One Martini backbone bead per residue (centre of mass of N, CA, C, O) as a GRO file, in nm:
protein
  115
    1MET     BB    1   0.096   0.037   0.023
    2GLU     BB    2   0.062   0.355  -0.014
    3SER     BB    3   0.124   0.669   0.086
    4PHE     BB    4  -0.038   0.906   0.321
    5GLU     BB    5  -0.080   1.265   0.384
    6VAL     BB    6  -0.192   1.503   0.640
    7SER     BB    7  -0.174   1.853   0.667
    8LYS     BB    8  -0.195   2.158   0.878
    9ARG     BB    9  -0.300   2.501   0.822
   10VAL     BB   10  -0.353   2.832   0.953
   11GLU     BB   11  -0.517   3.122   0.785
   12GLY     BB   12  -0.705   3.255   0.973
   13LYS     BB   13  -1.006   3.113   0.836
   14ILE     BB   14  -0.805   2.917   0.687
   15ASN     BB   15  -0.780   2.583   0.590
   16ILE     BB   16  -0.483   2.402   0.523
   17LEU     BB   17  -0.434   2.125   0.310
   18TYR     BB   18  -0.181   1.876   0.292
   19ILE     BB   19  -0.121   1.653   0.029
   20LYS     BB   20   0.040   1.316   0.027
   21GLY     BB   21   0.067   1.097  -0.239
   22TYR     BB   22  -0.194   0.848  -0.212
   23LEU     BB   23  -0.532   0.881  -0.331
   24ASP     BB   24  -0.749   0.630  -0.218
   25ALA     BB   25  -0.947   0.389  -0.086
   26HIS     BB   26  -0.745   0.359   0.164
   27THR     BB   27  -0.694   0.694   0.217
   28ALA     BB   28  -0.958   0.868   0.209
   29PRO     BB   29  -1.045   0.857   0.515
   30MET     BB   30  -0.834   1.060   0.613
   31LEU     BB   31  -0.952   1.306   0.464
   32GLU     BB   32  -1.238   1.287   0.566
   33ASP     BB   33  -1.170   1.324   0.867
   34GLU     BB   34  -1.043   1.604   0.840
   35ILE     BB   35  -1.290   1.750   0.718
   36GLN     BB   36  -1.498   1.668   0.930
   37GLY     BB   37  -1.358   1.814   1.164
   38LEU     BB   38  -1.396   2.095   1.050
   39VAL     BB   39  -1.703   2.093   1.026
   40ASP     BB   40  -1.760   2.025   1.329
   41ASN     BB   41  -1.601   2.318   1.397
   42GLY     BB   42  -1.701   2.538   1.177
   43GLU     BB   43  -1.510   2.484   0.923
   44PHE     BB   44  -1.552   2.631   0.574
   45GLN     BB   45  -1.248   2.714   0.497
   46ILE     BB   46  -1.095   2.533   0.228
   47LEU     BB   47  -0.760   2.434   0.146
   48VAL     BB   48  -0.609   2.236  -0.114
   49ASN     BB   49  -0.283   2.106  -0.137
   50PHE     BB   50  -0.123   1.919  -0.422
   51LYS     BB   51   0.191   1.923  -0.454
   52ASP     BB   52   0.238   1.603  -0.317
   53LEU     BB   53   0.055   1.466  -0.520
   54LEU     BB   54   0.058   1.159  -0.722
   55TYR     BB   55  -0.242   1.035  -0.662
   56ILE     BB   56  -0.586   0.976  -0.791
   57SER     BB   57  -0.895   0.854  -0.726
   58SER     BB   58  -1.229   0.821  -0.713
   59ALA     BB   59  -1.232   0.823  -0.404
   60GLY     BB   60  -1.087   1.094  -0.377
   61LEU     BB   61  -1.294   1.262  -0.535
   62GLY     BB   62  -1.540   1.194  -0.348
   63VAL     BB   63  -1.464   1.365  -0.107
   64PHE     BB   64  -1.530   1.642  -0.235
   65MET     BB   65  -1.830   1.579  -0.307
   66GLY     BB   66  -1.926   1.508  -0.006
   67PHE     BB   67  -1.883   1.831   0.106
   68ILE     BB   68  -1.966   2.083  -0.066
   69GLU     BB   69  -2.264   2.135   0.003
   70ASN     BB   70  -2.233   2.182   0.308
   71ILE     BB   71  -2.022   2.406   0.297
   72ARG     BB   72  -2.186   2.606   0.119
   73SER     BB   73  -2.442   2.615   0.310
   74ASN     BB   74  -2.220   2.755   0.529
   75GLY     BB   75  -2.042   2.976   0.353
   76GLY     BB   76  -1.835   2.804   0.205
   77ASP     BB   77  -1.522   2.643   0.082
   78ILE     BB   78  -1.341   2.468  -0.177
   79LYS     BB   79  -1.003   2.487  -0.256
   80LEU     BB   80  -0.758   2.438  -0.520
   81SER     BB   81  -0.398   2.356  -0.532
   82ASN     BB   82  -0.103   2.260  -0.685
   83MET     BB   83  -0.135   2.097  -0.944
   84ASN     BB   84  -0.053   1.869  -1.140
   85SER     BB   85  -0.117   1.775  -1.460
   86LYS     BB   86  -0.225   1.489  -1.395
   87ILE     BB   87  -0.434   1.568  -1.181
   88PHE     BB   88  -0.587   1.781  -1.341
   89ARG     BB   89  -0.693   1.596  -1.566
   90VAL     BB   90  -0.887   1.440  -1.389
   91PHE     BB   91  -1.060   1.682  -1.304
   92ASP     BB   92  -1.125   1.783  -1.591
   93LEU     BB   93  -1.271   1.529  -1.708
   94LEU     BB   94  -1.499   1.566  -1.459
   95GLY     BB   95  -1.562   1.893  -1.425
   96PHE     BB   96  -1.438   2.051  -1.173
   97PRO     BB   97  -1.383   2.351  -1.281
   98THR     BB   98  -1.702   2.418  -1.253
   99LEU     BB   99  -1.708   2.366  -0.919
  100TYR     BB  100  -1.406   2.466  -0.879
  101ASP     BB  101  -1.136   2.622  -0.750
  102ILE     BB  102  -0.841   2.609  -0.956
  103LEU     BB  103  -0.515   2.679  -0.850
  104GLU     BB  104  -0.180   2.719  -0.886
  105GLU     BB  105  -0.166   2.885  -0.611
  106GLU     BB  106  -0.209   2.934  -0.283
  107GLN     BB  107  -0.223   3.246  -0.280
  108GLU     BB  108  -0.456   3.271  -0.480
  109ALA     BB  109  -0.663   3.127  -0.299
  110LEU     BB  110  -0.647   3.315  -0.058
  111THR     BB  111  -0.737   3.565  -0.213
  112LYS     BB  112  -1.014   3.451  -0.306
  113PHE     BB  113  -1.134   3.427  -0.022
  114ASN     BB  114  -1.089   3.756   0.035
  115SER     BB  115  -1.291   3.866  -0.217
   0.00000   0.00000   0.00000
């Protein structure tokens, strides 16, 4: 089994999640738990930085779809940043750019939250 890690940093009201490794059916529950913990604490401004993500499966994509409606209904959003071209292609093929702000750099996403 490939490794996966989630680390977190807070900038103002925005929770930034850094995901690393392989996000698949075995590791998706780790990301789900992290996001669920934020939602349970009333944290609805979430930025996910993909800089160190090497692979994502449909189970990984499903994590984002599972939370977006609840987060947006609470006035929040999930923004995505720093995807490599391979990961972006997966999101693009499934139409995610019409549903999510996918930004090249973390700072761009932070600015977009504050605008």
